[in-house]
BAFIDO-753367 format. One record per residue (C-alpha): residue number from 1; residue in three letters; x, z, y. Coordinates in steps of 0.05 Angstrom, whole numbers, plus 5000, padded with zeros to 4 digits. Each point is the difference from the previous one (the first is absolute). Layout:
N
NODE  num  residuo     x     z     y
NODE  NUM      ALA     X     Z     Y
...
# end
This chain:
599
NODE  num  residuo     x     z     y
NODE    1      MET  8958  7500  7146
NODE    2      LEU  4990  4934  5037
NODE    3      ARG  4961  4974  4940
NODE    4      VAL  4954  5060  5004
NODE    5      LEU  4990  4990  5074
NODE    6      SER  4981  4927  4990
NODE    7      SER  4944  5021  4952
NODE    8      ASN  4973  5057  5043
NODE    9      ARG  4977  4979  5068
NODE   10      PRO  4997  5069  5035
NODE   11      LEU  5071  5015  4976
NODE   12      ALA  5024  4932  5023
NODE   13      ARG  4970  5010  5069
NODE   14      ALA  5026  5070  5008
NODE   15      PHE  5071  4993  4974
NODE   16      GLY  5016  4926  4999
NODE   17      ARG  5034  4999  5068
NODE   18      PRO  5038  5067  4991
NODE   19      LEU  5026  4975  4932
NODE   20      ARG  5024  4936  5032
NODE   21      LEU  5037  5041  5052
NODE   22      LEU  5028  5044  4945
NODE   23      TRP  5026  4937  4964
NODE   24      ARG  5045  4987  5060
NODE   25      HIS  5037  5064  4981
NODE   26      ARG  5002  4983  4926
NODE   27      LEU  5074  5015  4993
NODE   28      LEU  4990  5070  5027
NODE   29      VAL  4938  5010  4958
NODE   30      GLY  5034  4971  4938
NODE   31      ALA  5059  5048  5007
NODE   32      GLY  4953  5059  5006
NODE   33      LEU  4957  4978  4941
NODE   34      LEU  5061  4988  4955
NODE   35      LEU  5021  5072  5010
NODE   36      VAL  4932  5028  4981
NODE   37      PRO  5011  4989  4924
NODE   38      VAL  5071  5028  5009
NODE   39      HIS  4977  5068  5024
NODE   40      ALA  4941  4998  4951
NODE   41      ALA  5047  4988  4941
NODE   42      ALA  5048  5055  5023
NODE   43      ALA  4941  5048  5007
NODE   44      LEU  4973  4983  4931
NODE   45      TRP  5068  5007  4968
NODE   46      MET  5010  5073  5022
NODE   47      PRO  4943  5031  4958
NODE   48      ARG  5027  4963  4939
NODE   49      LEU  5069  5029  5011
NODE   50      LEU  4972  5070  5010
NODE   51      GLY  4956  4995  4938
NODE   52      ASP  5057  4975  4956
NODE   53      ALA  5045  5055  5027
NODE   54      LEU  4946  5052  4985
NODE   55      ASP  4993  4976  4928
NODE   56      ALA  5075  4999  4991
NODE   57      LEU  5006  5071  5026
NODE   58      GLN  4944  5022  4954
NODE   59      ARG  5035  4970  4940
NODE   60      ARG  5067  5031  5020
NODE   61      ALA  4965  5067  5008
NODE   62      VAL  4983  4996  4925
NODE   63      SER  5066  4970  4974
NODE   64      GLY  5045  5035  5051
NODE   65      PRO  5035  4972  5062
NODE   66      THR  5064  4959  4998
NODE   67      ALA  5053  4979  5051
NODE   68      ALA  4969  4931  5003
NODE   69      ASP  4934  5029  5023
NODE   70      ALA  5029  5023  5066
NODE   71      ALA  5028  4931  5013
NODE   72      VAL  4933  4968  4984
NODE   73      LEU  4965  5049  5047
NODE   74      ARG  5051  4985  5054
NODE   75      ASP  4992  4925  4993
NODE   76      THR  4924  5007  5002
NODE   77      CYS  5003  5040  5064
NODE   78      LEU  5047  4948  5032
NODE   79      LEU  4955  4944  4979
NODE   80      LEU  4939  5036  5028
NODE   81      LEU  5037  5010  5066
NODE   82      GLY  5018  4925  5002
NODE   83      LEU  4928  4981  4985
NODE   84      ALA  4975  5046  5055
NODE   85      VAL  5047  4968  5050
NODE   86      VAL  4979  4930  4979
NODE   87      GLU  4927  5019  5002
NODE   88      ALA  5004  5032  5069
NODE   89      GLY  5043  4943  5029
NODE   90      SER  4957  4944  4973
NODE   91      ARG  4936  5036  5021
NODE   92      PHE  5026  5010  5071
NODE   93      VAL  5023  4927  5009
NODE   94      SER  4936  4971  4970
NODE   95      ARG  4956  5045  5043
NODE   96      LYS  5040  4983  5063
NODE   97      THR  4999  4924  4989
NODE   98      LEU  4927  4996  4982
NODE   99      ILE  4977  5045  5057
NODE  100      ASP  5044  4962  5049
NODE  101      ALA  4969  4935  4977
NODE  102      SER  4930  5028  5011
NODE  103      ARG  5019  5022  5070
NODE  104      LEU  5026  4930  5015
NODE  105      VAL  4933  4972  4976
NODE  106      GLU  4963  5050  5044
NODE  107      GLU  5040  4979  5061
NODE  108      ARG  4989  4925  4987
NODE  109      LEU  4927  5009  4984
NODE  110      LYS  4988  5037  5066
NODE  111      ASN  5039  4947  5039
NODE  112      ASP  4962  4944  4966
NODE  113      ALA  4933  5034  5013
NODE  114      VAL  5016  5010  5074
NODE  115      ALA  5024  4928  5006
NODE  116      HIS  4937  4976  4966
NODE  117      LEU  4956  5041  5046
NODE  118      GLN  5035  4971  5060
NODE  119      ARG  4979  4930  4977
NODE  120      LEU  4927  5016  4988
NODE  121      PRO  4948  4971  5048
NODE  122      ILE  4974  5043  5057
NODE  123      GLY  4930  4995  4972
NODE  124      TRP  5020  5039  4938
NODE  125      PHE  5025  5058  5042
NODE  126      ASP  4933  5002  5036
NODE  127      THR  4968  5028  4937
NODE  128      SER  5060  5040  4972
NODE  129      ARG  5015  5074  5010
NODE  130      THR  5069  5020  5024
NODE  131      GLY  5000  5066  4962
NODE  132      ASP  4983  4964  4935
NODE  133      LEU  5058  4952  5010
NODE  134      VAL  5048  5058  5013
NODE  135      SER  4976  5034  4936
NODE  136      ARG  5013  4937  4960
NODE  137      LEU  5070  4991  5029
NODE  138      THR  5020  5072  4986
NODE  139      GLN  4965  5037  4944
NODE  140      ASP  4979  4939  4960
NODE  141      VAL  5069  4969  5002
NODE  142      GLU  5030  5066  4977
NODE  143      LEU  4953  5002  4940
NODE  144      VAL  5019  4928  4982
NODE  145      ARG  5074  5019  5005
NODE  146      PHE  4988  5051  4945
NODE  147      VAL  4983  4944  4951
NODE  148      MET  5064  4962  5019
NODE  149      GLY  5048  5058  4990
NODE  150      PRO  4979  5066  4967
NODE  151      LEU  4953  4964  4952
NODE  152      LEU  5057  4955  4976
NODE  153      LEU  5046  5060  4992
NODE  154      HIS  4953  5047  4965
NODE  155      GLY  4962  4945  4964
NODE  156      GLY  5065  4971  4973
NODE  157      SER  5024  5069  4978
NODE  158      THR  4934  5013  4966
NODE  159      LEU  5002  4932  4964
NODE  160      CYS  5069  5017  4974
NODE  161      LEU  4990  5072  4981
NODE  162      LEU  4930  4999  4969
NODE  163      PRO  5010  4944  4948
NODE  164      ALA  5072  5020  4984
NODE  165      GLY  4981  5073  4994
NODE  166      ALA  4940  4983  4956
NODE  167      TRP  5044  4956  4955
NODE  168      LEU  5053  5054  4993
NODE  169      MET  4947  5053  4983
NODE  170      ALA  4966  4953  4950
NODE  171      GLY  5068  4990  4966
NODE  172      MET  5005  5075  4989
NODE  173      ASP  4929  5018  4979
NODE  174      VAL  4937  4958  5002
NODE  175      PRO  4947  5056  4998
NODE  176      VAL  5028  5035  5061
NODE  177      THR  5004  4934  5037
NODE  178      LEU  4927  4984  4983
NODE  179      ALA  4979  5068  5027
NODE  180      CYS  5035  4983  5066
NODE  181      THR  4968  4931  5002
NODE  182      ALA  4930  5028  4990
NODE  183      ALA  5008  5045  5061
NODE  184      PHE  5027  4942  5042
NODE  185      GLY  4940  4957  4978
NODE  186      LEU  4951  5052  5027
NODE  187      LEU  5037  4999  5067
NODE  188      PHE  4996  4925  5009
NODE  189      LEU  4926  5001  4981
NODE  190      ALA  4987  5051  5055
NODE  191      MET  5040  4959  5050
NODE  192      ARG  4958  4939  4983
NODE  193      LEU  4938  5039  5022
NODE  194      VAL  5030  5030  5063
NODE  195      LEU  5038  4941  5031
NODE  196      PRO  4941  4956  5022
NODE  197      ARG  4970  5057  5040
NODE  198      LEU  5069  5016  5028
NODE  199      HIS  5007  4929  5027
NODE  200      ARG  4932  5002  5033
NODE  201      TRP  5012  5065  5037
NODE  202      SER  5071  4980  5018
NODE  203      LYS  4972  4940  5038
NODE  204      GLN  4949  5044  5035
NODE  205      ALA  5054  5050  5021
NODE  206      GLN  5043  4944  5029
NODE  207      GLU  4942  4972  5040
NODE  208      ALA  4982  5070  5024
NODE  209      ILE  5070  5013  5027
NODE  210      GLY  4997  4933  5035
NODE  211      ALA  4936  5021  5035
NODE  212      VAL  5032  5066  5021
NODE  213      THR  5061  4964  5027
NODE  214      GLN  4957  4951  5039
NODE  215      ARG  4958  5054  5032
NODE  216      ALA  5061  5041  5019
NODE  217      GLN  5034  4939  5031
NODE  218      GLU  4938  4985  5042
NODE  219      ASP  4991  5073  5022
NODE  220      PHE  5072  5010  5021
NODE  221      ALA  5005  4932  5034
NODE  222      GLY  4935  5014  5038
NODE  223      ILE  5011  5074  5012
NODE  224      ARG  4986  4992  5074
NODE  225      VAL  4932  4970  4986
NODE  226      VAL  4985  5054  4949
NODE  227      GLN  5017  5056  5049
NODE  228      GLN  4967  4965  5059
NODE  229      PHE  4933  5001  4964
NODE  230      ALA  5012  5069  4969
NODE  231      ALA  4992  4968  4931
NODE  232      GLU  5052  5042  4966
NODE  233      ARG  4951  5036  4955
NODE  234      ARG  4964  4936  4981
NODE  235      GLU  5066  4965  4983
NODE  236      CYS  5023  5061  4961
NODE  237      ALA  4935  4998  4961
NODE  238      ALA  5010  4926  4986
NODE  239      MET  5071  5012  4977
NODE  240      ALA  4977  5059  4957
NODE  241      THR  4949  4954  4966
NODE  242      ARG  5055  4950  4982
NODE  243      ASN  5047  5056  4978
NODE  244      ARG  4944  5027  4957
NODE  245      ARG  4991  4933  4966
NODE  246      HIS  5075  4996  4989
NODE  247      LEU  5000  5071  4973
NODE  248      LEU  4945  4987  4950
NODE  249      ALA  5033  4936  4975
NODE  250      SER  5068  5034  4997
NODE  251      LEU  4972  5061  4963
NODE  252      ARG  4966  4955  4949
NODE  253      LEU  5065  4962  4992
NODE  254      VAL  5040  5065  4993
NODE  255      ARG  4953  5025  4947
NODE  256      LEU  5007  4937  4959
NODE  257      ARG  5076  5000  5008
NODE  258      THR  5003  5074  4982
NODE  259      LEU  4959  4986  4938
NODE  260      LEU  5048  4945  4981
NODE  261      HIS  5060  5045  5011
NODE  262      ALA  4967  5055  4960
NODE  263      LEU  4989  4952  4943
NODE  264      THR  5073  4980  4999
NODE  265      HIS  5025  5072  5002
NODE  266      SER  4951  5024  4948
NODE  267      THR  5018  4941  4956
NODE  268      SER  5073  5019  5004
NODE  269      GLY  4983  5070  4977
NODE  270      ALA  4955  4973  4944
NODE  271      VAL  5055  4954  4976
NODE  272      THR  5050  5057  4999
NODE  273      LEU  4951  5043  4962
NODE  274      ALA  4988  4945  4949
NODE  275      VAL  5075  4992  4990
NODE  276      LEU  5010  5074  4988
NODE  277      VAL  4940  5006  4953
NODE  278      VAL  5012  4937  4959
NODE  279      GLY  5075  5003  5006
NODE  280      GLY  5002  5074  4980
NODE  281      HIS  4962  4984  4936
NODE  282      GLN  5049  4942  4987
NODE  283      VAL  5059  5047  5008
NODE  284      VAL  4969  5051  4953
NODE  285      ALA  4987  4944  4950
NODE  286      GLY  5072  4977  5005
NODE  287      ALA  4981  4930  5026
NODE  288      LEU  5031  5015  5068
NODE  289      THR  5062  5039  5021
NODE  290      VAL  5002  5051  5057
NODE  291      GLY  5047  4953  5038
NODE  292      GLN  4951  4943  4993
NODE  293      LEU  4943  5044  5025
NODE  294      PHE  5045  5017  5059
NODE  295      GLN  5010  4925  5012
NODE  296      PHE  4925  4992  5001
NODE  297      THR  4993  5053  5054
NODE  298      GLY  5058  4969  5038
NODE  299      TYR  4968  4932  4998
NODE  300      LEU  4934  5030  5023
NODE  301      ALA  5036  5033  5058
NODE  302      LEU  5027  4932  5019
NODE  303      LEU  4933  4965  4991
NODE  304      THR  4960  5053  5039
NODE  305      PHE  5028  4978  5067
NODE  306      PRO  4986  4926  4989
NODE  307      LEU  4931  5020  4977
NODE  308      GLU  4986  5039  5063
NODE  309      ILE  5030  4943  5042
NODE  310      LEU  4954  4952  4963
NODE  311      GLY  4940  5042  5019
NODE  312      TRP  5023  5005  5072
NODE  313      THR  5013  4925  5002
NODE  314      LEU  4932  4984  4971
NODE  315      ALA  4968  5048  5050
NODE  316      THR  5035  4966  5059
NODE  317      MET  4992  4928  4978
NODE  318      PRO  4927  4995  5021
NODE  319      ARG  5018  5022  5071
NODE  320      ALA  5058  4951  5001
NODE  321      LEU  4954  4945  4975
NODE  322      ALA  4949  5015  5054
NODE  323      ALA  5055  5002  5052
NODE  324      GLY  5029  4934  4975
NODE  325      LEU  4932  4967  5004
NODE  326      ARG  4991  5024  5072
NODE  327      ILE  5068  4971  5019
NODE  328      ALA  4984  4936  4963
NODE  329      GLU  4937  4993  5042
NODE  330      LEU  5044  4995  5062
NODE  331      PHE  5043  4945  4972
NODE  332      GLU  4939  4962  4976
NODE  333      VAL  4975  4991  5072
NODE  334      ALA  5021  4930  5020
NODE  335      PRO  5050  5001  5058
NODE  336      GLU  4990  4958  5061
NODE  337      SER  5027  4930  4989
NODE  338      ALA  5066  4988  5037
NODE  339      ALA  4995  4925  4989
NODE  340      GLY  4996  4952  5059
NODE  341      ALA  5042  4965  5051
NODE  342      ALA  5044  5039  5047
NODE  343      PRO  5015  4955  5060
NODE  344      ALA  5023  5026  5068
NODE  345      LEU  4935  5014  5036
NODE  346      ARG  4990  4995  5075
NODE  347      GLY  4931  5031  5007
NODE  348      GLU  4951  4944  5009
NODE  349      LEU  4933  5024  4974
NODE  350      ARG  4937  4960  4983
NODE  351      VAL  4939  5034  4971
NODE  352      GLN  4939  4957  4983
NODE  353      GLY  4935  5020  4967
NODE  354      LEU  5027  5067  4978
NODE  355      THR  4949  5041  4962
NODE  356      PHE  5025  5060  4961
NODE  357      THR  4966  5054  4958
NODE  358      TYR  5037  5060  4973
NODE  359      PRO  5000  5007  4924
NODE  360      GLY  4937  5038  4980
NODE  361      ALA  4967  4994  5069
NODE  362      SER  4932  4967  5008
NODE  363      ARG  5009  4975  5071
NODE  364      PRO  5057  4959  5029
NODE  365      ALA  5048  5034  5048
NODE  366      LEU  5015  4934  5035
NODE  367      ARG  4954  4940  5008
NODE  368      ASP  5021  4930  5021
NODE  369      VAL  5059  5020  5045
NODE  370      ASP  5039  4944  5034
NODE  371      PHE  5058  5000  5049
NODE  372      VAL  5067  4967  5013
NODE  373      LEU  5061  5037  5028
NODE  374      GLU  5064  4966  5020
NODE  375      PRO  5069  5034  4991
NODE  376      GLY  5013  5049  5056
NODE  377      GLN  4927  5007  5019
NODE  378      LYS  4958  5064  5001
NODE  379      LEU  4933  5009  4966
NODE  380      GLY  4954  5058  5017
NODE  381      LEU  4948  5027  4951
NODE  382      VAL  4945  5044  5028
NODE  383      GLY  4935  5026  4973
NODE  384      PRO  4965  5063  4975
NODE  385      VAL  5023  5041  4940
NODE  386      GLY  4991  4961  4935
NODE  387      SER  4999  4932  5034
NODE  388      GLY  5057  4973  4957
NODE  389      LYS  5061  5006  5046
NODE  390      SER  5043  5039  4952
NODE  391      THR  4977  4957  4942
NODE  392      LEU  5024  4937  5035
NODE  393      LEU  5069  5031  5012
NODE  394      ALA  5003  5022  4927
NODE  395      LEU  4985  4929  4977
NODE  396      LEU  5055  4973  5044
NODE  397      MET  5048  5049  4967
NODE  398      ARG  4973  4979  4932
NODE  399      PHE  4982  5071  4982
NODE  400      TYR  4939  4963  4973
NODE  401      ASP  4996  4927  4981
NODE  402      PRO  4953  4958  5043
NODE  403      PRO  4963  4941  4970
NODE  404      ARG  5043  4938  4993
NODE  405      GLY  4998  4952  5058
NODE  406      THR  4981  5052  5052
NODE  407      VAL  5066  5030  5027
NODE  408      PHE  5060  4957  5017
NODE  409      VAL  5069  5021  5026
NODE  410      ASP  5043  4944  5029
NODE  411      GLY  4956  4951  4964
NODE  412      HIS  5007  5034  4932
NODE  413      ASP  4941  5030  4964
NODE  414      VAL  5017  5074  4998
NODE  415      LEU  4986  5000  4925
NODE  416      ASP  5056  4950  4990
NODE  417      LEU  5050  5046  5034
NODE  418      SER  5031  5060  4966
NODE  419      PRO  4973  5067  5024
NODE  420      GLU  5071  5020  5020
NODE  421      ALA  5006  4939  5045
NODE  422      VAL  4933  5013  5033
NODE  423      ARG  5014  5074  5011
NODE  424      GLY  5069  4983  5026
NODE  425      LEU  4966  4963  5057
NODE  426      PHE  4964  5060  5029
NODE  427      ALA  5017  5071  5019
NODE  428      LEU  4937  5043  4995
NODE  429      ALA  4984  5062  5042
NODE  430      ALA  4940  5026  4962
NODE  431      GLN  4939  5035  5026
NODE  432      GLU  5018  5062  4961
NODE  433      PRO  5076  5003  5005
NODE  434      PHE  5039  5027  4941
NODE  435      LEU  5065  5037  5014
NODE  436      PHE  5049  5023  4948
NODE  437      SER  5028  5071  4996
NODE  438      ASP  5064  4979  5037
NODE  439      THR  5028  4996  5070
NODE  440      VAL  4966  4963  5056
NODE  441      ALA  5058  4951  5002
NODE  442      ALA  4995  4986  4925
NODE  443      ASN  4925  4987  5007
NODE  444      VAL  5011  4951  5057
NODE  445      ALA  5056  4964  4963
NODE  446      PHE  4961  4996  4935
NODE  447      GLY  4982  4927  5011
NODE  448      ARG  5073  4981  5001
NODE  449      HIS  5062  5025  4964
NODE  450      ARG  5018  5071  5022
NODE  451      LEU  5068  4977  5025
NODE  452      ALA  4970  4945  5044
NODE  453      ALA  4990  5044  5061
NODE  454      GLY  5003  4944  5050
NODE  455      GLY  4938  4999  5045
NODE  456      LEU  4977  5069  4979
NODE  457      ALA  5002  5028  5070
NODE  458      GLU  4963  4939  5027
NODE  459      ALA  4945  5006  4949
NODE  460      VAL  4993  5075  5014
NODE  461      ALA  4995  4986  5075
NODE  462      ALA  4950  4943  4990
NODE  463      ALA  4955  5046  4960
NODE  464      ALA  5006  5054  5054
NODE  465      LEU  5027  5047  4948
NODE  466      ASP  5060  5018  5041
NODE  467      GLN  4958  5043  5047
NODE  468      ASP  4984  5047  4942
NODE  469      LEU  5071  5007  4972
NODE  470      PRO  5018  5060  5045
NODE  471      GLN  4940  5037  4971
NODE  472      LEU  5022  4988  4928
NODE  473      GLY  5060  5046  5002
NODE  474      ALA  5050  4957  4963
NODE  475      GLY  4976  4935  5030
NODE  476      MET  5005  4941  4953
NODE  477      ALA  5031  5046  4948
NODE  478      THR  4937  5043  4998
NODE  479      LEU  4973  5008  4930
NODE  480      VAL  4926  4985  4995
NODE  481      GLY  4956  5032  4947
NODE  482      GLU  4964  4966  4944
NODE  483      ARG  4961  4940  5027
NODE  484      GLY  5027  5019  5069
NODE  485      VAL  4956  5062  5003
NODE  486      THR  5045  5034  5051
NODE  487      LEU  4987  4944  5051
NODE  488      SER  4937  4988  5041
NODE  489      GLY  4955  4941  4986
NODE  490      GLY  5028  4961  5059
NODE  491      GLN  5072  5015  4981
NODE  492      LYS  4988  4976  4929
NODE  493      GLN  4969  4936  5026
NODE  494      ARG  5060  4988  5046
NODE  495      VAL  5050  5012  4944
NODE  496      SER  4962  4949  4958
NODE  497      LEU  4999  4951  5059
NODE  498      ALA  5075  5010  5012
NODE  499      ARG  5012  4987  4926
NODE  500      ALA  4962  4934  5005
NODE  501      LEU  5036  4980  5064
NODE  502      HIS  5068  5018  4971
NODE  503      SER  4991  4953  4941
NODE  504      ASP  5027  4930  5007
NODE  505      ARG  4937  4965  4976
NODE  506      PRO  4970  4943  5040
NODE  507      GLY  4929  5028  4999
NODE  508      LEU  4967  5066  5020
NODE  509      LEU  4934  5028  4974
NODE  510      LEU  4975  5058  5041
NODE  511      ASP  4938  5034  4970
NODE  512      ASP  4970  5044  5054
NODE  513      THR  5069  5028  5012
NODE  514      LEU  4986  5030  5069
NODE  515      SER  4935  5037  4985
NODE  516      ALA  5032  5069  5007
NODE  517      VAL  5041  4990  5064
NODE  518      ASP  4980  5014  5072
NODE  519      PRO  4988  4944  5050
NODE  520      LEU  5066  5011  5037
NODE  521      THR  5040  4996  4935
NODE  522      GLU  4958  4940  4979
NODE  523      ARG  5020  4961  5062
NODE  524      ARG  5073  5015  4988
NODE  525      ILE  4994  4978  4927
NODE  526      LEU  4964  4936  5019
NODE  527      ALA  5057  4984  5048
NODE  528      GLY  5050  5015  4946
NODE  529      LEU  4962  4956  4951
NODE  530      GLU  5001  4943  5048
NODE  531      ARG  5075  5006  5006
NODE  532      GLY  5010  5012  4925
NODE  533      ARG  4958  4942  4976
NODE  534      ALA  5059  4952  5010
NODE  535      GLY  4961  4940  4974
NODE  536      ARG  4968  5038  4943
NODE  537      THR  4931  4983  4974
NODE  538      VAL  4957  5061  5014
NODE  539      LEU  4932  5021  4973
NODE  540      VAL  4969  5062  5030
NODE  541      ALA  4938  5034  4975
NODE  542      SER  4975  5052  5050
NODE  543      HIS  4939  5034  5028
NODE  544      ARG  5034  5003  5068
NODE  545      LEU  4989  4933  5034
NODE  546      SER  5058  5012  5048
NODE  547      VAL  5047  4992  4940
NODE  548      VAL  4976  4930  4986
NODE  549      ALA  4986  4977  5071
NODE  550      ASP  5064  4958  5003
NODE  551      ALA  4987  4966  4932
NODE  552      ASP  4999  4925  4995
NODE  553      LEU  4938  5004  4956
NODE  554      ILE  4951  5057  4990
NODE  555      LEU  4950  5004  4942
NODE  556      VAL  4940  5046  5006
NODE  557      LEU  4980  5020  4929
NODE  558      ASP  4935  5031  4980
NODE  559      GLY  4977  5009  4928
NODE  560      GLY  5059  4959  4976
NODE  561      ALA  4982  4938  5041
NODE  562      VAL  5029  4973  5065
NODE  563      ARG  4948  5010  5054
NODE  564      GLU  5042  4980  5060
NODE  565      ARG  5068  4967  5011
NODE  566      GLY  5044  4981  5058
NODE  567      ASP  5050  5031  5049
NODE  568      HIS  4986  5062  5041
NODE  569      GLY  4975  4963  5063
NODE  570      ARG  4953  4956  4962
NODE  571      LEU  4970  5057  4960
NODE  572      VAL  4990  5044  5061
NODE  573      ALA  4966  4943  5036
NODE  574      GLY  4955  4987  4939
NODE  575      ARG  4963  5066  5007
NODE  576      GLY  4996  5010  4925
NODE  577      LEU  5022  5057  4955
NODE  578      TYR  5072  4998  5026
NODE  579      ALA  4978  5000  5073
NODE  580      GLU  4954  5059  4989
NODE  581      ALA  5054  5040  4964
NODE  582      TRP  5050  4983  5055
NODE  583      ARG  4953  5024  5054
NODE  584      ARG  4988  5067  4964
NODE  585      GLN  5074  5012  4987
NODE  586      THR  5019  4982  5072
NODE  587      GLU  4948  5048  5028
NODE  588      ALA  5023  5055  4953
NODE  589      THR  5073  4990  5021
NODE  590      ALA  4980  5002  5073
NODE  591      LEU  4962  5064  4991
NODE  592      ALA  5056  5032  4962
NODE  593      SER  5051  4983  5054
NODE  594      ARG  4955  5022  5059
NODE  595      PRO  5023  5068  5028
NODE  596      ALA  4949  5056  4991
NODE  597      GLU  4958  5018  5061
NODE  598      GLN  5011  5068  5030
NODE  599      PRO  4939  5046  5000
# end
C-alpha cells in the first residue's frame, strides 16, 4: 500500500500521515490481519463439507445406508460446529483489534491536528473559518478513520474470500466460474464510470457541511447581535441557502452511492442466476454433482457479502479521500517557527524605524515608529481608531513578525528571540477580551497554573472586579457563558485585566482595557494598576487620556505615524492633538459630574 501511495500524490497526501500513525500500532494491526485468512478459510471450508456430505447422502440413498454413514454424518456435524466456533472467534478478534487500532489513529490524528493548529501563526487564523476547522476535526477525521480500520477488515476479508472462492469454484467447473466472472466484470466496469463523479460530489458535500457549521457557529456565538437587530429571518434565510447547497450535494452523492449499491446487489443476483442456469445444465449433463452445485451456491453466499462490502467501500472511499485531503491541507500550513534564543528578559524596549504592512494590505499600518522604554517604565499610546495602537502591541507580542532591525527587547532583535520567550515577557489584556466557558476564578488564573492561587485576590481587587462579585451569585465560582456572554462589557474587561495582573510576567500590555468602565471605577483601577505594576514595564493603548496621563512617555499616533511624543505635561502645554483631546475629555468629564439644575 505504501508503494501505491508513493506513486499517487492525492492518496499520499490524504492517507500518508494516518498510515504512519497506524504503523505505530502494527502489532495490533498485524494480529487482526493474521486472523482474517483464518476466518475466511473456516468459512470457505464449510460449503465444501456440506457439499461432500450431500453427495455422500445421495449415493447412500441409492446403495442403502450403513452404520458407518451415521458416524460420518456425526463427525461432519462436529467439524462444522468447530469451524463455526473458529470462524466466529477469529472474526470477532480481528474485527476488535483492527477497529481498536483505527480508533487509536483517530485519537492521535485529532490530537496532532489540534497541536498543529496551536502552533500556526495568528495571521493564518485571520483568514480561516472556525466552523470549517471544527468540521475537519470531527467529520473529516471520522471518514479517514474508516480507511484505517473497517477498510482493512473488510478489504482483507474480500481479498481472501474472492480469489480463494474463485479458485475453488474453478477447480470444480470452469464454465460456471466463467459465468460468475463475466458478471463481476460488468460490475467493475460500472464502478469505473461512477467513482470519479462520486469523488467530485463527495468533496462538494464536505465543503458544504463546513459552510453550514461555520454559519451556525457565528449565528449562535453572536445571537445577541442577531436578536438586537431583529435579523433572525435574514440569518435563517442565509442558513437555509447553505443547507440547500448541502442538501443538493448530499442528494447527488446519495444517488450515486445508491446506484453503486444497486449495481452490487443486482450483480449478486445475476451471478446466482448464472450459477443456477449454467450449473443446472452441467448437473443434467453429468459434469457436475448436486453437492458441487450446492458448494457453488454456498461460495456465492459467502462472496455476496464481500462483494457488497466492496461496493460500500468503493462508494465511501471518495468521501474519505476528500476528507483526508482537507485534513492534509491543515498539516501543510507551515507552523510558526519556535527557533530563537530564550534569555531571561527584563522588559527594555527599543523600536526604531518600524514600518509594518499587513499581508495583502496596500497601505502600511505603522510608519517609521521610534521609541525607547526602560524596564519598569510606562508607555501610553493614544490616537484615533485605526491609528496603529493595537498593531504595535501585536508586533511586540510577535503575533506578526516586524521587519528585522526594527524591534529590540533587552538589546535582542525580536526576530532572534523565540516567540515563546517574547510572549512570556508580556501579559496582554486585549481590546476584545476572550473568556472561556468556566468560572470567573479559572479565567483570572488562566495566565498561571490553576493551583497557583497566590495573589488572586490582589489582582481581582486591583482590577476593581471585587465590587461586582456580590452581584454574580457564586462570586469567583460563578460560571460565565461562552465568551463571557453572561457578563457585562465592563466586567469582561476587568476579568481580562485581573488575568493579566495575576500573571507573573514582567510586562503588561493593556489594549483599551478600560473603555467600558465608568469614571469612578476607572479611577479605582488606575490606582490599583499603580500599586500592581511592581516594577513592570507597561504599555497602555487607550482613547481615554486619563489612563495614560501618568505614563513616562506618550505617543500620539495618527495614520500609523507618530505625530506627537512626550509626557503628559509637555503634550498638554504643546497645544497639539493631545492637548485638544485632553481639553475635550476634561470638559466632558466636568459636565458629566455637574449636578443637574432644578427647574
